[in-house]
DSSP file (Angstrom, degrees, kcal/mol; ACC not computed):
  #  RESIDUE AA STRUCTURE BP1 BP2  ACC     N-H-->O    O-->H-N    N-H-->O    O-->H-N    TCO  KAPPA ALPHA  PHI   PSI    X-CA   Y-CA   Z-CA
    1    1 A F              0   0    0      0, 0.0     0, 0.0     0, 0.0     0, 0.0   0.000 360.0 360.0 360.0 131.2  -10.5  -74.6    8.8
    2    2 A I        -     0   0    0      4,-0.0     3,-0.1     0, 0.0     4,-0.1  -0.962 360.0-121.1-113.6 121.8   -7.8  -72.3   10.1
    3    3 A P    >   -     0   0    0      0, 0.0     3,-1.4     0, 0.0     0, 0.0  -0.212  38.3 -87.9 -61.9 150.9   -4.2  -73.5    9.8
    4    4 A K  T 3  S+     0   0    0      1,-0.2     3,-0.1     3,-0.0     0, 0.0  -0.241 111.4  19.7 -55.7 143.7   -2.1  -73.9   12.9
    5    5 A D  T 3  S+     0   0    0      1,-0.3     2,-0.3    -3,-0.1    -1,-0.2   0.590  84.8 150.3  68.6  14.8   -0.2  -70.7   14.0
    6    6 A T    <   -     0   0    0     -3,-1.4     2,-0.5    -4,-0.1    -1,-0.3  -0.614  43.1-134.5 -74.7 134.6   -2.5  -68.4   12.0
    7    7 A V        -     0   0    0     -2,-0.3     2,-0.4    -3,-0.1    -1,-0.0  -0.805  23.7-168.3 -92.0 127.7   -2.8  -65.0   13.6
    8    8 A L        -     0   0    0     -2,-0.5     2,-0.4     2,-0.0    -2,-0.0  -0.921   8.8-160.5-117.2 142.2   -6.3  -63.7   13.8
    9    9 A F        -     0   0    0     -2,-0.4     2,-0.2     2,-0.0    -2,-0.0  -0.986  17.4-133.2-120.1 129.9   -7.5  -60.2   14.6
   10   10 A G        -     0   0    0     -2,-0.4     2,-1.1     1,-0.1     3,-0.2  -0.561  13.8-133.9 -76.8 145.1  -11.1  -59.5   15.7
   11   11 A N     >  +     0   0    0     -2,-0.2     4,-1.8     1,-0.2     5,-0.1  -0.687  34.4 166.4-100.4  79.5  -12.8  -56.6   14.0
   12   12 A S  H  > S+     0   0    0     -2,-1.1     4,-3.1     1,-0.2     5,-0.3   0.853  75.4  55.9 -65.9 -33.7  -14.3  -54.8   17.1
   13   13 A R  H  > S+     0   0    0      1,-0.2     4,-2.7     2,-0.2     5,-0.2   0.935 107.7  49.0 -62.5 -44.1  -15.1  -51.7   15.0
   14   14 A G  H  > S+     0   0    0      1,-0.2     4,-0.9     2,-0.2    -1,-0.2   0.870 114.1  47.0 -61.3 -36.4  -17.1  -53.8   12.6
   15   15 A T  H  < S+     0   0    0     -4,-1.8    -2,-0.2     2,-0.2    -1,-0.2   0.936 118.4  38.6 -69.8 -47.6  -18.9  -55.4   15.5
   16   16 A F  H  < S+     0   0    0     -4,-3.1    -2,-0.2     1,-0.2    -3,-0.2   0.796 121.0  43.1 -77.2 -28.6  -19.7  -52.1   17.4
   17   17 A M  H  < S+     0   0    0     -4,-2.7    -1,-0.2    -5,-0.3    -2,-0.2   0.532  80.8 113.7 -98.1  -6.9  -20.4  -49.9   14.3
   18   18 A D    ><  -     0   0    0     -4,-0.9     3,-2.2    -5,-0.2     5,-0.5  -0.508  62.3-144.3 -67.0 122.5  -22.5  -52.4   12.3
   19   19 A P  T 3  S+     0   0    0      0, 0.0     3,-0.5     0, 0.0    -1,-0.2   0.706 100.6  55.7 -62.7 -17.5  -26.1  -51.0   12.1
   20   20 A N  T 3  S+     0   0    0      1,-0.2    -2,-0.1     2,-0.1    -3,-0.0   0.359  82.9  89.4 -92.8   5.8  -27.4  -54.6   12.3
   21   21 A S  S <  S-     0   0    0     -3,-2.2    -1,-0.2     2,-0.2    -3,-0.0   0.604 104.1-109.1 -79.7 -11.3  -25.5  -55.3   15.6
   22   22 A G  S    S+     0   0    0     -3,-0.5    -2,-0.1     1,-0.3    -1,-0.1   0.351  81.6 124.7  97.2  -7.0  -28.3  -54.2   17.8
   23   23 A W    >   -     0   0    0     -5,-0.5     3,-0.5    -7,-0.1    -1,-0.3  -0.794  61.2-130.9 -85.6 118.8  -26.5  -51.0   18.9
   24   24 A P  T 3  S-     0   0    0      0, 0.0     4,-0.1     0, 0.0     9,-0.1  -0.470  77.8  -4.0 -73.7 141.4  -28.7  -48.1   18.2
   25   25 A N  T >  S-     0   0    0     -2,-0.2     3,-2.0     1,-0.1     5,-0.0   0.914  72.8-174.2  47.5  61.2  -27.3  -45.0   16.3
   26   26 A T  T <  S+     0   0    0     -3,-0.5    -1,-0.1     1,-0.3     4,-0.1   0.723  76.9  54.6 -62.4 -23.4  -23.8  -46.4   16.2
   27   27 A S  T 3  S+     0   0    0    -10,-0.1     2,-0.5     2,-0.1    -1,-0.3   0.441  91.3  89.9 -91.2   2.0  -22.3  -43.3   14.7
   28   28 A V  S <  S-     0   0    0     -3,-2.0     2,-0.6    -4,-0.1     0, 0.0  -0.857  80.1-125.6-102.6 129.0  -23.6  -41.0   17.4
   29   29 A F        +     0   0    0     -2,-0.5    -2,-0.1     1,-0.1    -3,-0.1  -0.621  47.1 155.0 -70.3 114.6  -21.6  -40.3   20.6
   30   30 A N    >   +     0   0    0     -2,-0.6     3,-1.9    -4,-0.1     4,-0.2  -0.656  21.8 176.1-147.4  82.9  -24.0  -41.2   23.3
   31   31 A P  G >  S+     0   0    0      0, 0.0     3,-2.0     0, 0.0    -1,-0.1   0.750  77.0  75.2 -61.6 -22.5  -22.4  -42.3   26.7
   32   32 A E  G >  S+     0   0    0      1,-0.3     3,-2.1     2,-0.2    -2,-0.0   0.697  74.9  79.1 -64.2 -16.7  -25.9  -42.6   28.2
   33   33 A R  G <  S+     0   0    0     -3,-1.9    -1,-0.3     1,-0.3     0, 0.0   0.719  92.9  51.4 -63.8 -17.1  -26.3  -45.9   26.2
   34   34 A F  G <  S+     0   0    0     -3,-2.0     7,-3.8    -4,-0.2     2,-0.4   0.204  97.7  86.5-102.3  14.6  -24.2  -47.4   29.0
   35   35 A M  E <   +A   40   0A   0     -3,-2.1     2,-0.3     5,-0.3     5,-0.2  -0.910  47.9 177.0-115.8 142.9  -26.4  -46.0   31.8
   36   36 A K  E >  S-A   39   0A   0      3,-2.6     3,-1.6    -2,-0.4    -3,-0.0  -0.933  75.5 -15.6-145.0 120.7  -29.6  -47.6   33.3
   37   37 A D  T 3  S-     0   0    0     -2,-0.3     3,-0.1     1,-0.3    -1,-0.0   0.855 128.2 -53.4  54.2  38.7  -31.4  -46.0   36.2
   38   38 A G  T 3  S+     0   0    0      1,-0.2     2,-0.3     0, 0.0    -1,-0.3   0.506 119.0 102.7  79.9   4.7  -28.4  -43.8   37.0
   39   39 A S  E <  S-A   36   0A   0     -3,-1.6    -3,-2.6     2,-0.0    -1,-0.2  -0.864  82.0 -94.8-120.8 155.2  -26.0  -46.7   37.2
   40   40 A L  E     +A   35   0A   0     -2,-0.3     2,-0.3    -5,-0.2    -5,-0.3  -0.489  41.6 177.9 -66.4 130.2  -23.3  -48.0   34.8
   41   41 A N        -     0   0    0     -7,-3.8    -1,-0.1    -2,-0.2    -4,-0.0  -0.791   4.8-174.0-139.3  91.3  -24.8  -50.9   32.7
   42   42 A V        -     0   0    0     -2,-0.3    -8,-0.1     1,-0.0    -2,-0.0  -0.779  25.8-125.4 -91.6 120.7  -22.3  -52.2   30.1
   43   43 A P    >   -     0   0    0      0, 0.0     3,-1.8     0, 0.0    -1,-0.0  -0.244  18.7-116.6 -62.7 151.9  -23.9  -54.8   27.7
   44   44 A D  T 3  S+     0   0    0      1,-0.3    -2,-0.0     3,-0.0     0, 0.0   0.794 112.3  63.8 -58.7 -29.5  -22.3  -58.2   27.4
   45   45 A G  T 3  S+     0   0    0      1,-0.1     2,-1.0     2,-0.0    -1,-0.3   0.548  77.4  95.5 -75.2  -6.3  -21.5  -57.5   23.8
   46   46 A F    <   +     0   0    0     -3,-1.8     3,-0.1     1,-0.1    -1,-0.1  -0.750  43.6 152.1 -88.6 102.6  -19.2  -54.6   24.6
   47   47 A I    >   +     0   0    0     -2,-1.0     3,-1.6     1,-0.1    -1,-0.1  -0.474   5.4 154.2-132.1  61.5  -15.8  -56.3   24.6
   48   48 A P  T 3  S+     0   0    0      0, 0.0    -1,-0.1     0, 0.0     3,-0.1   0.718  81.7  44.1 -66.4 -18.7  -13.1  -53.6   23.6
   49   49 A F  T 3  S-     0   0    0      1,-0.4     7,-2.6    -3,-0.1    10,-0.1   0.224 115.6-113.5-108.7  13.9  -10.4  -55.6   25.5
   50   50 A G    <   -     0   0    0     -3,-1.6    -1,-0.4     5,-0.2     2,-0.3  -0.255  29.4-100.4  86.4-176.0  -11.3  -59.0   24.2
   51   51 A I    >   +     0   0    0     -3,-0.1     3,-0.7    -2,-0.1    -4,-0.0  -0.924  66.6  16.2-141.9 164.9  -12.7  -62.0   26.1
   52   52 A G  G >  S-     0   0    0     -2,-0.3     3,-1.8     1,-0.2     0, 0.0  -0.180 113.1 -26.8  72.4-159.9  -11.5  -65.3   27.6
   53   53 A K  G 3  S+     0   0    0      1,-0.3    -1,-0.2     3,-0.0     0, 0.0   0.640 136.1  57.0 -70.3 -13.2   -8.0  -66.3   28.4
   54   54 A R  G <  S+     0   0    0     -3,-0.7    -1,-0.3     2,-0.1    -2,-0.2   0.231  77.3 136.2 -98.5  13.1   -6.6  -64.1   25.7
   55   55 A R  S <  S-     0   0    0     -3,-1.8    -5,-0.2     1,-0.1     2,-0.1  -0.277  70.7 -86.3 -60.7 146.2   -8.2  -60.9   27.2
   56   56 A C    >   -     0   0    0     -7,-2.6     3,-1.1     1,-0.2    -1,-0.1  -0.332  31.2-154.8 -59.1 124.1   -5.9  -57.9   27.3
   57   57 A L  T 3  S+     0   0    0      1,-0.2     3,-0.3     2,-0.1     4,-0.3   0.712  91.1  60.4 -72.4 -20.3   -3.8  -57.9   30.5
   58   58 A G  T 3> S+     0   0    0      1,-0.2     4,-3.3     2,-0.1     5,-0.2   0.298  70.4 107.0 -91.4  10.4   -3.4  -54.2   30.3
   59   59 A E  H <> S+     0   0    0     -3,-1.1     4,-2.7     1,-0.2     5,-0.2   0.927  82.4  42.8 -57.2 -50.2   -7.1  -53.4   30.6
   60   60 A V  H  > S+     0   0    0     -3,-0.3     4,-2.3     1,-0.2    -1,-0.2   0.922 117.3  47.5 -63.6 -43.8   -7.0  -52.1   34.2
   61   61 A F  H  > S+     0   0    0     -4,-0.3     4,-2.5     2,-0.2    -2,-0.2   0.918 113.1  48.9 -62.2 -44.7   -3.8  -50.1   33.5
   62   62 A A  H  X S+     0   0    0     -4,-3.3     4,-2.7     1,-0.2    -2,-0.2   0.924 112.4  47.2 -62.5 -45.9   -5.2  -48.6   30.3
   63   63 A K  H  X S+     0   0    0     -4,-2.7     4,-2.2    -5,-0.2    -1,-0.2   0.904 112.9  48.9 -64.8 -41.0   -8.5  -47.6   31.9
   64   64 A A  H  X S+     0   0    0     -4,-2.3     4,-2.3    -5,-0.2    -1,-0.2   0.922 113.9  46.2 -64.4 -43.6   -6.7  -46.0   34.9
   65   65 A N  H  X S+     0   0    0     -4,-2.5     4,-2.8     2,-0.2     5,-0.3   0.911 111.1  51.5 -66.7 -42.5   -4.3  -44.1   32.7
   66   66 A L  H  X S+     0   0    0     -4,-2.7     4,-2.7    -5,-0.2     5,-0.3   0.925 110.7  49.6 -59.0 -44.0   -7.1  -42.9   30.3
   67   67 A F  H  X S+     0   0    0     -4,-2.2     4,-2.7    -5,-0.2     5,-0.3   0.946 113.7  44.8 -60.3 -49.0   -9.0  -41.6   33.3
   68   68 A L  H  X S+     0   0    0     -4,-2.3     4,-2.2     2,-0.2    -2,-0.2   0.910 116.3  45.4 -64.1 -43.1   -6.1  -39.8   34.8
   69   69 A I  H  X S+     0   0    0     -4,-2.8     4,-2.3     2,-0.2    -2,-0.2   0.949 117.1  42.8 -66.9 -48.9   -5.0  -38.2   31.4
   70   70 A I  H  X S+     0   0    0     -4,-2.7     4,-2.7    -5,-0.3     5,-0.2   0.912 114.7  50.3 -66.0 -42.1   -8.5  -37.2   30.4
   71   71 A A  H  X S+     0   0    0     -4,-2.7     4,-1.9    -5,-0.3    -1,-0.2   0.911 111.4  49.7 -61.7 -41.5   -9.4  -35.8   33.8
   72   72 A G  H  X S+     0   0    0     -4,-2.2     4,-1.5    -5,-0.3    -2,-0.2   0.909 112.4  46.7 -63.5 -42.7   -6.1  -33.9   33.9
   73   73 A L  H  X S+     0   0    0     -4,-2.3     4,-2.7     1,-0.2    -2,-0.2   0.928 114.1  46.7 -64.8 -45.4   -6.7  -32.4   30.5
   74   74 A L  H  < S+     0   0    0     -4,-2.7    -1,-0.2     1,-0.2    -2,-0.2   0.803 111.8  52.3 -68.6 -28.3  -10.4  -31.4   31.2
   75   75 A H  H  < S+     0   0    0     -4,-1.9    -1,-0.2    -5,-0.2    -2,-0.2   0.825 119.5  34.3 -72.6 -32.0   -9.3  -29.9   34.6
   76   76 A T  H  < S+     0   0    0     -4,-1.5    33,-2.3    -5,-0.2     2,-0.3   0.789 118.4  38.8 -95.4 -32.3   -6.7  -27.7   33.0
   77   77 A F  E  <  -B  108   0B   0     -4,-2.7     2,-0.4    31,-0.2    31,-0.2  -0.833  60.7-136.1-126.3 156.3   -8.1  -26.8   29.6
   78   78 A N  E     -B  107   0B   0     29,-3.2    29,-2.0    -2,-0.3     2,-0.5  -0.918  24.7-156.2-102.1 137.8  -11.3  -25.8   27.8
   79   79 A F  E     +B  106   0B   0     -2,-0.4     2,-0.3    27,-0.2    27,-0.2  -0.970  18.6 165.9-119.1 128.7  -11.9  -27.5   24.4
   80   80 A R  E     -B  105   0B   0     25,-2.1    25,-3.3    -2,-0.5     2,-0.2  -0.977  34.1-116.6-137.4 151.5  -14.1  -26.0   21.7
   81   81 A T  E     -B  104   0B   0     -2,-0.3    23,-0.2    23,-0.2     3,-0.0  -0.506  43.3 -96.3 -79.2 158.4  -14.6  -26.7   18.1
   82   82 A V  B >   -C   85   0C   0     21,-0.7     3,-2.5     3,-0.5    -1,-0.1  -0.635  48.1-106.0 -74.4 125.3  -13.8  -24.0   15.6
   83   83 A P  T 3  S+     0   0    0      0, 0.0    -1,-0.1     0, 0.0    -3,-0.0  -0.279 104.2  10.5 -54.9 132.0  -17.0  -22.0   14.7
   84   84 A G  T 3  S+     0   0    0      1,-0.0    -2,-0.0    -3,-0.0    -3,-0.0   0.453 116.5  80.9  79.3   0.4  -18.1  -23.0   11.3
   85   85 A D  B <   -C   82   0C   0     -3,-2.5    -3,-0.5    18,-0.1    18,-0.2  -0.519  62.3-178.5-135.7  67.4  -15.7  -25.9   11.0
   86   86 A P        -     0   0    0      0, 0.0     2,-0.1     0, 0.0    17,-0.1  -0.318  36.4 -97.8 -68.6 150.7  -17.1  -28.9   12.9
   87   87 A P        -     0   0    0      0, 0.0     2,-0.5     0, 0.0    15,-0.1  -0.388  32.8-129.3 -66.2 144.5  -15.1  -32.1   13.0
   88   88 A Q        -     0   0    0     13,-0.2    12,-0.4    12,-0.1    -3,-0.0  -0.816   6.9-147.6 -93.4 133.9  -16.0  -34.7   10.5
   89   89 A L        +     0   0    0     -2,-0.5     2,-0.3    10,-0.1    -1,-0.1   0.089  48.9 138.0 -92.6  25.2  -16.5  -38.1   12.1
   90   90 A E        -     0   0    0      1,-0.1    10,-1.4    10,-0.0     2,-0.3  -0.549  52.9-126.1 -69.8 133.1  -15.2  -40.0    9.1
   91   91 A V  E     -D   99   0D   0     -2,-0.3     2,-0.6     8,-0.2     8,-0.2  -0.614   8.1-142.2 -88.9 138.5  -13.0  -42.9   10.3
   92   92 A M  E     -D   98   0D   0      6,-4.0     6,-1.4    -2,-0.3     2,-0.2  -0.883  24.6-141.2 -94.1 124.1   -9.4  -43.5    9.3
   93   93 A E        +     0   0    0     -2,-0.6     2,-0.3     4,-0.2     4,-0.1  -0.533  45.6 106.9 -86.3 152.8   -8.8  -47.2    9.0
   94   94 A G  S    S-     0   0    0     -2,-0.2     3,-0.1     1,-0.1     0, 0.0  -0.957  88.1 -43.3 171.5-160.3   -5.6  -48.9   10.0
   95   95 A L  S    S+     0   0    0     -2,-0.3     2,-0.3     1,-0.1    -1,-0.1   0.901 137.5  21.0 -59.7 -39.2   -4.3  -51.2   12.8
   96   96 A T  S    S-     0   0    0     -3,-0.1     2,-0.3     2,-0.0    -1,-0.1  -0.925  89.7-129.9-121.4 155.0   -6.3  -48.9   15.1
   97   97 A A        +     0   0    0     -2,-0.3     2,-0.3    -4,-0.1    -4,-0.2  -0.746  33.3 154.6-104.7 152.1   -9.1  -46.7   13.9
   98   98 A G  E     -D   92   0D   0     -6,-1.4    -6,-4.0    -2,-0.3     2,-0.1  -0.978  43.1 -88.8-163.2 166.8   -9.6  -43.0   14.6
   99   99 A V  E     -D   91   0D   0     -2,-0.3    -8,-0.2    -8,-0.2   -10,-0.1  -0.457  53.1 -93.5 -80.0 158.2  -11.2  -39.9   13.3
  100  100 A K        -     0   0    0    -10,-1.4   -12,-0.1   -12,-0.4    -1,-0.1  -0.369  56.6 -84.0 -66.6 150.4   -9.4  -37.7   10.7
  101  101 A P        +     0   0    0      0, 0.0     2,-0.3     0, 0.0   -13,-0.2  -0.198  55.1 178.9 -55.9 145.3   -7.5  -34.8   12.3
  102  102 A F        -     0   0    0     -3,-0.1     2,-0.3   -15,-0.1    -3,-0.0  -0.958  28.3-102.1-145.6 162.9   -9.5  -31.7   13.0
  103  103 A K        +     0   0    0     -2,-0.3   -21,-0.7   -18,-0.2     2,-0.3  -0.642  36.5 177.6 -91.1 144.5   -8.9  -28.2   14.4
  104  104 A M  E     -B   81   0B   0     -2,-0.3     2,-0.6   -23,-0.2   -23,-0.2  -0.945  30.4-124.1-137.3 159.2   -9.9  -27.2   18.0
  105  105 A I  E     -B   80   0B   0    -25,-3.3   -25,-2.1    -2,-0.3     2,-0.5  -0.943  31.3-173.6-104.5 118.3   -9.6  -24.2   20.2
  106  106 A V  E     +B   79   0B   0     -2,-0.6     2,-0.3   -27,-0.2   -27,-0.2  -0.954   8.5 168.5-116.5 127.4   -7.8  -25.1   23.4
  107  107 A S  E     -B   78   0B   0    -29,-2.0   -29,-3.2    -2,-0.5     2,-0.1  -0.969  38.3 -99.3-137.5 153.5   -7.5  -22.5   26.2
  108  108 A L  E      B   77   0B   0     -2,-0.3   -31,-0.2   -31,-0.2   -32,-0.1  -0.398 360.0 360.0 -66.8 146.3   -6.5  -22.6   29.8
  109  109 A R              0   0    0    -33,-2.3    -1,-0.1   -34,-0.1   -32,-0.1   0.466 360.0 360.0 -74.3 360.0   -9.3  -22.7   32.4
């Protein structure tokens, strides 16, 4: 039983990163996992913006902005890791999750 007016937060990181979730190699960056026969194939279980009537209203805006920002950065700069100092993929927990800060070499294209 959940009392009325209780605020609940879904743990999407726990869902996506759980080794028993059916997602193979959850700690490995692998965009190809969303490709099938050369086309985008996003599994039904991938719900970063929620589902149903409470789904995030800003999803389209967020995706468009992410595309423009990342495309602009990749068009303008080269990004490299520091030789001998690879980034650690240990996650920092909080309201949002992210990797711990790391050093990069950024140069103009």
